[in-house]
Each structure stands twice: as structure tokens, then as C-alpha cells.
N, C-alpha and C positions, 0 to 999 in steps of 0.2 A: 316540281317538288310540292309536295301537298301543303296546304295552308296551315302556317303555325295555329296552336291553339288558343283561345283567346282564355284568359286567366281572371276569373273573380273570387269574392271574401265571399264567403258563407258561414263564418264563425268567429268571435270574440272570445276573449278569458281575458281577465286582466286581474292583479295582485298587487295593490298599490296602497299607499299612505294615507290617502284621501278615498277610497273606496274598496275592497273586494267583491268579486264582481261586477259585472259589466254594467249593471243596475245601480248599482250603487257608488260605482264609478262615477257615472253619468249624471246622477244626482249632487255628488259634490264637483263637480264640474261647473253645471249649472248654476250653482249656490255660490260656487266663488270660492269652496272652502279649502283651504291651504295644509296640507299635510306635514308643514314645517314645525317640527317644537325644539325644543330643549333635548338632548340625548339620554335616551333610558334604559338602554341597553345593557351599559357599562359606566362606571364610573369615571368621569371625565376630570376631574382634578390633575392640573398639569399638561393637558393637552391643550394644544393652539386652537381648537375647534369643539364647541358646545353644541352646536346645532346641527340639526339632519333632520331627512322627513326619513320617519320608521314605517315601516308597517305593522300597525298594533291589532292585536286581536286576530291572528291568525292561526286558523289550528291544522297544523299537519295531518292529522289523524282524519279530517275530514275528508283527505285526499289518499292518502296512503297510509300501509300498517302500520303498528307503531315499530317495528323493527327497524323497516325502512326509511321511519322518518330520524331515527338515530343514529341510521349509517351515513346519509346522504347531506350534506352539507346543506344549510339557510337555503341558499340562491338555486340550489336543484329541489327543495321542497315550494318554491314560490314558481318555480317551473313547471314541475309537476303539474301543481294546482290549476295554473293559468290555461296549462295546454291542454285538461280533464275537461276546464269548463266550456275551454273554445269548440274542443270535440262536440261536447253536449249538445253547444248551439248551435252547429252545424246538422245537426241529429244525425252522426256520425255510428256506427256500431262497426267498429275494428275485427276481424273474424279472417281465420286462416285461408281465408278466399280472397280477400282483399286486401291483404296485409303487407301484399311486396308494392304494391300499389299504391300505398301511401308513405311518403316521407318526412322526417325531420331535418329542422335546421335552427341552433338556436345559437344567442351571440350572448358570450360573457367573459369576463375579463378572468376570472380564476372559478373554479371549479369548489372550492371550500376554503374562501380567505381566511376565516377562521381558525386555518389549520396554525398559523402563528404562534395562536393563545394554545390550543388544547395539544400540541407536538411539538413545538420548536420551544418552546418555556420549558415544559419538561426534560426535553432533549438536552437542555443547557444541565440540567441537575443530575438528570439518570444516565445519559447518554443513551444509546442507541434501542437499548431497551424499551425506552418511553415510547418511541414511534410504533404507529396503530399501521398494521398488517397493509389497510387499506390506505392510507394516505398517497401513497405514490399515484393512484388510481383516482382517487376523490379530487386532487390539488390540479388535474386539468381544466381546464377549460371545456375540452371535450367529454366532462362527467357529465355534464348537463343536459346536452344532447341524449345522450347514450341512457343516462336516466330518464330518459322520459317518452324514447324508443322505447323502452322495454317495457314502462309504467304501463303506456297507451298500446301496445303488442304490435308496433310497427317492424317491420322486417324491408321496408325501401330504403331507397336512399340515406345517409345520414353524414350531417356534415355540422360544422363548427365554425363559427367566423368569432374572431377577437381583433379588432381592428378600429378599438376605440371609439368615442363617441358616435360612429355613425353606425356603428354595426347593428343594430338593429332593422337599419333600412338597408344594411347589405345584405342580410338572413334574407329578406322580404327578396330582391333582387336575385339571388343566389335559386332561393323556391322558384319564383318567378319563370329562369333559365329552365329551370328542371322541367317543369311544366310543358313549357313549349317544344322542349327538346322530348316528351313523350318520353320523360324517365319514370315520371308518376301520374297519376291522376288528381291528387291531391298532397298539399304538404300542410305538415304542423310547423309553423312558424314562429319565434317568440325572440324575447332579448330579457334577461334575467341581470338582474344585481343584487350582491348582499356586500359590501365594501364595508359596513357598518360594524368595525372592531377597533378597540383603541388601535392598533399595528397598523393597521389600512389608513384610518383616520391619519395618525401621524406622518404616513411614507405620502399620503395627496398634498399634506398640509404644506410638507417641505419645498414643495415644488411652490411655495407662495400662491395658490390657487384657489383657495380656501377662502371663503369672505371674512373678512374680521368687522361685522356687525353686531354691533351690544346691544341693540333696542329690542324690541320685540319680536320673535324667530320668526315670526309671519312675513316681517317686512324684510326678511334678510335677503332672496331672490329677488331679484330688481332689476333682470335685460334690457337693455336699451336706455338705465334710467344716468341721466350725469353723474349721479354718486354710486352708480354699481363697482363693488370691488372685490366681485370672486362668485366662484361655484357652491351651491350647494348641493354637497354626496346625501343621495336617497337611495331606496331600497325598493324591488320589487320585481315585479315580469308582466311584459303584456305578451298577449297569443294572438293568430291567426290562423283558420282556414285558407289556403288559396288553393283553389279548384278548377280544373276547364271548366269554360261555360259550357262545352256538351255533358259534361257528367253532373254538372248541377242541374242541369234542366230535367236529365233523365232524373232524376232525386227527385224532382218537384219541390227543392227546398229556397226557402228564404236567399237575395241575395243584396250583400251592403251595399256592395260598387263593384265595378270593373276596375282591372288594373295594369291601365295603357301603355307606359313606358315607363324603364327605369336608367339609371346611370350613376357611375360612382369616379373617381380620381381621387389624386392625393395635391395636397396642399399645403400651404402652411410653409415658414421658413425655417422652423424646426419641430421640436416635437411637444413645443408647446407656445410658440408664439404664430401668427396667423399673418398673411399677405393683408394688408388693411385695405388695399386697395378690392379686395374678392372678386377680383376675375377668374381667380380658380373655382370659387364656387359659383359664378354665373356660367363660366363655360358648362359644368357639369347639372344644373337645371336645365339650359338649351338645350342639351345634347337629349337629357330625360322628354322634353316638349318636345324635339325633333323623331323621338323616336316613336311618340304617343301621337307626331303627327295634326297635334294642336297648336293654335296660336297663345301668346303672351296674353290678349285680350279676353282668352276665355276661361283664365285662371279664376275664380273668386275667391279663394283662401292660400293660403301658405303657414304651412304649420313650421314656425323659425326654429332653430336652435335655442337663440338667448341662455347662452350660459352663463351671462352676466362678465365675463371677462372682456375688459375695453378693449382690446383689441380686435377680439373673436366678434364681437355685438359691432365694432366698426365696419368690419370687413362684411358680415352676414347684411348689414344694411345697404354698406356700397353693392353689395352682389345684387339685393333685390331692386334695391332704385335703378339700377343700370340694367 
């Protein structure tokens, strides 16, 4: 059996509340700049939470035509922008000759969360004639991956994952497998979200998982702190180019990192509660280490979920420490 291709990262793109573009984002991280503030996208009077991390200063027209920007949802705008940044960063030119070997996989909860305001509210007043003809297609999570693939010219494998908070990692695992199975030389992967609408904020708040912090917004997200009390909604997109090592070397492009192992699994007591012992999380990490062929002692950094929910943070701490 032929050896499976090694997989590397050759491109990065980001649209985030604390920076648009990898340089601005990295500068924001190094400076400890928070993207959390009072919501300005809409009136929050009467809403259970008025704190979120908005992407400000984003100009869709820099990445797509005005016509396309009006047609697609905000989440797809972010995804297209981040994908194009990653492609440019990886020095890729997608042409008909290589388009079939370049795949796309993105994660998103919904294709157009603002549909509840743009379509449903008018529907309650004017009925079926108020619905836009493209709503059915735009509301699906797969709209995001489809828009990205069409925008960049990819005709390879195209997938969408909507698996909750881990979806951004799950798309990396899926793309990793596509390259190892030789279904693609390169994969454009990412995770995008734009759930900052009055209805979406109200829906998430109904679960009781949003922070009730009433101090300075920048202090609202405080994972692992004793007084943590919930999550802060955010929007944006991160994208990467995964590529077979052989293909990257042939192109003689810089390599950020090599992806050695991936794993996933289901955990939690129910849709909103975690197993406090963290055993399920620990097992997934151990599986990823096993696949990568490295020991726990070789790990220098763990990128924690840290969502600020009391049981989730406890479970994650227990998983990491054990």
C-alpha cells in the first residue's frame, strides 16, 4: 500500500473582531486587544444580552462584487474573504487545469442567520410573497462552502460541517482525510459565523448560556475564572490552506506547520451540559496524539476551548490535567 501523503498548512486568512487579515489579527493578539464590546449592529433594548464581538470595518466589496455581496449572507461574505486571503497567502492560482484537485470544506451553523429579520418578519405581515426567491438556498449551512467554492473557482470535493463548537476543527480533520485519500492536492478549509442578529441572540440567550456580565465588555469573556458565567457571541471567519507536503514542495512555497493527527468524538450529558470528569475530551486528545505518533510530553501548547460555561471549563480542565 502506498504511503499516505503528509499534510501541511501553506496559507492563512482571517476576518475577526480584533483584526482583518493575518497581520492585523496577529498584531491584535500580541497586543492583547479584545474584540468584545457593546453590540452596535442593531438595537439591543429588551434583549437579554448586549455584549458581543463584532467584526468592524469589513468591506465586502474588497472581496466580491456588490451584486454578490447583496445576495449572500454576512457569514458567506466573511468566508469568501478569508478564503481568498488564505489562497493569496499560499500563492495559489486556481485555473481550470487544477480546479478539480482543490477542494473546499467550511463549517457554519446557518447560511444566513439574518433570514429571520429579512424574510420571516416580512412574511408575518405580507405572507408568501414577501419571501426572497433565494432564501431556501441561502439559509442552508452548505451555502457557505458553495459560495466559497464558486468564488475561488474550485470544482473539487466540497463539504460542509455543522457540528457545534468543534466544527472548525472537524473541517480540518475532514480535509486532512481528503488529502490523505488523494481526493485532493489542496483543501481550502475554514469556519465562519455571523449569528449576531436580534433573533439569534435571543435564541442563544434562551438556553441561559450567554454571559450576564454588567461591567466593561472587554472583561465579559473570562474562561476558567471562578466567576465565569457564560459565553460571549462572536462573528468572523478563519481559513487555511491544507496541502500535501509533496505538492507544497513542488511549488516551493513557505510552510507554516505540518498536521500530524486528528480525532473527534461525541461528549456531554446532553446538548448543553458536559461530563465534568472530561474523560470523553481526554480520549479524543489521546487518539489524536496516537495518530500523530507523539507523546504527551512533546506538547508545548494546548489551544483550549474555554467558552466560559462553568461545567464545560471544568470538564476541559480535568481532561487536560488528566
